[in-house]
N, C-alpha and C positions, 0 to 999 in steps of 0.2 A: 503496500499501500504506498503508494506518494504524499506527502508531507499535504499536497492541496487535497486527496482525500479523504484525507483523518475525519471520525463522524463526529457528527456537530453537537457539541456537547450540552446536559440536559440545564443547565442553568443559564441564564440571559447571560450575553457580555456586560450589559449594560447596568449589572449588580457591582461590576469591578471598578474601583476607583483607576485612572488615569495611567499611573505608574504599575499597577498587578494588570491592567491590559494590556499595556504596550512589553511586559514580561510573558504576558501568556500568546501573545503574537509571538514573539523572539522564538518562544520554544516551541512554536507551532500546535498549541492547544486551540486555537482559534485559526479560522484564515479569515484574512483580510473582508475577504466578499462578505462573509457571516456578517462578520460585524458592522458593516455599513448596512447589509440590509437590512439588520437587526435595529439600527438606529431610525433609518428611512423608516419602516416600518411602524414604529414605537410614536414617529413625527403625526405621521396619517391616522394613527390610531387615536390621538389625545390629541392636538394640537389644535384642531379645531375649535375647541371650548377656551384655549389658551392664547391662541394667536404669538406665539413667540417668535416664529419665522413667517417673514416676510417673504423670502424665496428659497424655496428648497432646488439642490443642486443634484437631483437624484440620478442621472444618467451621468453626469461626469464624476462624481463621487462612485459609483461603482466601478467606472472606466478605470478610476485612478486606483481603487482597492484591486482589481482584476490583475494592476500592472505590478504592484506591490507585494502580491503571490506570488508570480509567476520571478519576481526578483528574489524573494526570497526562496524558494524553489532552486534558483539557479545559485544560492548560497552570495547573492551581492551583498555589500555591508549597506546597512540601512542607516536612518538615523534615528533616535530615540522616542520618537513619537510613530513609528512606521505603523500605518495602519486605525490609528486610535481617531477616532470621528470629533471634530471639530467644530464650532458655529462661531459663526464671525460677526460683530456688529455690524450694521447696514451704515454706520459711517465710516467704515474702513473699507479701501478700497480691496476690489477684489477682480483681476484682471480675466475677462471673459463672462462675469457673471455681472449681473444685475445690480448696482448700486445705487442706491435711490436717497441717502442723507436723511429719510423719512421727510421728502419733499415732493409734492407733485411738479415741482422746478425742476429735478432730474428724475421725472416718474419712469424713464426711459434711456436713463440714463449706463451704459456698459464701458467700463475702465477697460483703458490700453495696456494696464501695468498693475501688480498688485501694489499695496501698500506694504515696506518693508516686513514689518512684521507674521502679514502673511507670505510672504516670500519667506522667509525662514523658515515657518511652520510645515510650508510645502516639502521646502528643502530638507527637513527633518523628518519625513514620511506621514505629517499627520492628514487625515484626509479631512477637506472642509465640505461638510455636509449642506451649509447653506448659510444665510445671511438672518440675522435676526432684528426685530422689531425696536425702532429708537424713538425719541422726541426729533422734532425736526430740527434739524443740523444739532442736535443735540440743546436745544434752546430747552431746558424744563427737566423736572426731578421725577417725571412721570414715562410713560410709554405712549402720549398722545400725538398725533398727526393724523393729517386730513388723506392721507394716501391708504392706508392699511388700518384695521380694526385693531383697536387698542388692546394692549397684553394686557393680561389677565393674572392672577397668584395662585399658584399651583395649588396652596393649602386652602383658598379659596377664592373663588373664582371672582368673588362678588369684589372684590379688591385689589387694589392696586401692587403688583411687583414691586415697584418704586423704577428710578430711571436713574439717567435716559438709558444706559443698557439694562432694558426694562426684556426683549426678548432673549437677551445672553444667560440673564439669572433665573430666567423662569426656565429656561430649556436646560441649563444643569439641574436647578432643582426638582425638574419633574422627570429626571434621567434619561432624555431624551440623547441628550450627549454628556458625557463626564468633561468638558474642556470648552470654554467661550470665552472669546477674545470681547472685552468690554474698554470704553475710553470713558474718561473722566476728569472734566474741566473746572468740577466742582463736586466731586463727593459720585459720578457718575457710575461708578462700578461698586463704591462702597454702599450706598445707599440701596441698590437693588440688593447685594448680596444681603446685607442686614435684612428686608423686608422678605424676603424669599426664603431666608435660612441657609444659606451657603454662605462659603470662604471668598473673598474678593481682596485684590490688594491693588492699591497705585504705589507703584516703584516709585523710587525718587527722582526727580527730575531727569531727564536726561538718559535713565537708566536702559531704556526702552524709546527706542530712535520713532518718528513718527513723520512719514511721508508718502503720500502725497497729502495726506488728511493734514489740515490745518496749517500744511505751508505751502502750500501751488497757489497761486493768486489766480490762477485759472480759472477757478470754482468756485464766484461767492458764497457765502453760506460755508460751504466744507471748507473754507481758507479761516475760518475765528476761529476764537480760543487760542493764538497760537502761545502767547506765553503762560498759559495754565493747562494746557492739554496734556495729560498722559493716555498710556496704553497699558491696560491691564489683564492678567487672568483674575476670571473666575470659573472657580472648583469647587468639589466639596470639601476638599482640605487642603492644608498649607503644602503638604508636601507634594501633590498635584503643582501648585502653581508655583514651587520650585522648581518642579520640574519642568513647566513652560518657559521659566525665565531662564533656563540654561538656555536654552532653546532662542528667545527672542531678546537678550541682554546685549549690548556689543554697540560700539560705532559705525556710522555709517558718513562717508561726504554729502550725502543729501538731509542730513540735519545737523546743524550747526552745533544744537544743544548737546548732543548724543557723548556719553563718557565712554571713556576708555572700559574694554572689559576686564572685570576683577580676574574672571574664571569662567572657563565652560561650565564649571561641576556646582549647581547649587544647591547640595542637600542639606537637608535641616543641619543647623547646630545642633548637640546634645542639650539637653536642658542645663546638665551643669554647667556649660557656656553661661547662663543666666545670673550665678550666684553672685551676689554683689551688686547686681545692675540697681541701680535708683528707678523708683518708679513713683511718678503723681499720679493724680486722679484727679476728676473733676465731674461731677453730676449734671452741671449745668453750665462750666464757662463761667459761673459768677453773672450771668443773665439769661437763659433760655429756662423756659415754663418748661417743666419735663412730665409725661406721664408718671402716674405714682408706679404702675409695674415695671417702667421700662426702670425707673430708677431704682425701684429693688431689686429688678433681676442685676443689676450693674452694680451696686453695693455689696449683691452676694458673690458675685463673681470677682469682684478686685480682693476682697476676705479669704477668696480661695484659692485665690493666684497666690496669694503674700503669704497662705500658710503652706502650699505645694512649692514653695521658691526657699523657704523660710527667710522671708524679709519682710518688713513692714512696708507697705505703701502712703505716702503720704497726699493728705488733701490739701491739692495746690495747681494753681492754672496762672498763666501769666494772664494778666490783664488787660485783653486785646479790646472786649467787647464786640458788639453784633456790629458785623463786617458786611451784611447781606446791600448793604447802598452804594458801599465802596466796592464791593463785588461785583455789582451789576454795573457801574461806571467803568469798569476796567474790561466787562465782556462787549460792551456797547463800543470801546475802544479798540478793542482785538477784532470788530466786525467790518466787513466789509459792505458797509451801509448803502454808499453808492452803487456799488455793484449789484447788491440784492435788488434795488429797488429797479433798476435799470433793466435784471433778468425778469424780474415775475413784469416789467411793464412789457415787454418783449413776449412773453410766453401768456401773458392776460390772465395772469393768478393773482392773489390777494394773499399776502403775509398775515398771519395770525398771532395771535398770541402774545407771549412773552418778547417772539422775537420780531413782531408787527410794532411791539412798542418801542423800542430800542431802535429799530431803524428810523421809524416816523418822528422820534421826539429829537427836536433840536438841541446839541450838546455842544457845549463852549468849552474852549481850551485851559480855562482856570479848573473845571469840573475834576478835565481828565489830569490836568496836574497836580492837583488835590489829594485825586485817589494814588497816582501813582507813588506820591509824599507819603500818605498813609499805608501804602502797602511797603514801604522801607522800614517804616516806622513799626508796621508788626513784622515784619522778619526780622529788623533788630533784637525786637523785644524776644522773640523765638527763642533765636540760638540763643541769648544771654540764660534765658531759663533752661534750655537743653544743655547748658554748661554745666548745670548742676542736678540733672535728671538725665536716664537715657531712655526712658519712654513716657509718654503722658496717655494716660489712657480714660476714654470719654465713652458715654452710649454712641453708638455708629448715628442714631435720630432720635431724635426728642418724641416721637410717639409710631407707635407699629402701624402695618398696614391700616387703610383706612379704604373707602369706598371708592372703586374704580374711575368713577365718572366724576372725580376733584380733584382738585390741583392740591391741595392739602387739608389739613383738618380745620377749622375755625373756630375748635374750642380744644384744648389741652388740659387734661385733669379738671376739665370743669370752666377753665379760665380763656375767656375768648382772645384767641390770637391772630396775628395776619398770617396768611395763607402760607407762607414760607419761614414759619416760623419749627416746623418739625425738620428742617434740616440745617440746624445752627450750629452744627460740629464740624463739617465736613469742609469748607472751603478753606479753612487753616492750613489744611497739609499741600492744597494746590498755589494758595499765596507765597508759602516759602520754599516747596518742592521737598520739602520732608515726606517719607513714608510713611502710608500711613494701609492700616487693611480693617475689613471688618472682619468678623469670627464670631456664629453664634452660638449664646449663651442660653438659648432656653426660649420660651412661651410663655405670653400670657396666659391668661384663666380659658380666653375663649381659642386659646391657639395660633397666634398669629406669633411669627418667629420675632426674636429680638438681637441683635448685632451687639459689640462691643469692640470700639473700634481703638485701635493701637496706633498712635506715631511713634514715630524714632527717632535717633538722632539722624544727622547727615549723613548720606550715603550709609543709614545703616538696615538696608532691607534685610540681611541675614537677622539679626536680633529680633525683628519685629515676626520674620516668619516664624522663627525658633521661639518668641513668645507665645504666638497665635498657638501653634501646636500645645504647645503644656495648655494653653485654656483647652485647648478639643479633649486632650485627656480628661479634665475636668467636666466637661459637657459632653461625653461621648453622644454618637450619634445613633439612634435608637428607633429613627422609624421615617419615610420620604413619602412625599405628596402623592398623589394619585394614584393610580389601579397598578395591581402588581406587574412586575416584568416578566 
């Protein structure tokens, strides 16, 4: 019996984490075509109720899987993700595969080149299953756009999974794929990871290169967010994110901000490497209104983590205040507002929502200058704070998932709040470029996931991943949403 004739295993390959699945494929316990077929079948079976995917690349994925199986059979050397299905957020370009950026302005856009991260995933042997839903150009912390149906939370389809990497988080949580790419300009990897009950990391600024997304001036809207944007993994566990970073990280001349590669091996640091690290924590950063169940879960997680590490965490935070207004000004500064207006006029389309507000408003140079100076103040305050601490812990979001037709809860803990109040903790890591991750720490009484945000020192992505892995041991995964595999 040849390798390609091995019998199909009794259990679904989608039950395996990405690292275990990659190992099983190398050992030929699974064929790539069987794994790809299983992912496509699960998407067909359950995604009509979730809308995680906006474009499924079934034929191309099966063709790639067949090629990989032939290469395995011929004993060709293959990459560390060979045969593992991956989903790609629809803000990230995929050569030959429709990429709409969640906008009617690009409804039929088919890129001629891969984003650097997709290029690297393909080189590592990952099978691109399709594109996942997002808010238009990433402008929004949920999965709404006017082109596709809104993505729903796998734990409760009446609720939002968060965004803007909504589809990627929903696809991983519902076990359609073990790996997905998200992008994060103000929390858009960590927010949906928290609300969907999975792991997500925004690496350090420049750790994972970005191009053409947000760097290519030819595409108004898609060229936005340049001073804030990061691309990062959404996975089931920190170890799989580390595996993805071993493929994604490293410099390219296409991104002038990209960092030299520290190593091609991103295995998790052992827990004892964290002994002696100093941890600060804040449930509200001194200004946020936080849901009581989120606060209680956060406090419990911090206490259990301190006990596990044999260290005491200190209740302290940098006094940066509410950054929302300044953050929105920086987003407007990063947006090709003239190009978007012109493109919308040519296409006969109207911009909507937050994007329309940013584009149509008249901004002054003084507003932009003030926002840039405020960012510098926050960056300087943050590095001074992080000289005293290795990690800053907060809730990932101030509230758990809310109804899918809303842009945010209008009340948190019975107190009236602005619709952006629930995302009070995420933008700091984008403003500073510090690495930050969201790791699940349990559920509300009615079953909505809660996430813990871990922010690390400058370039200490490995420390963030290692601490997240310790948290995972304290809150082991016991169940997944959706129908059984």
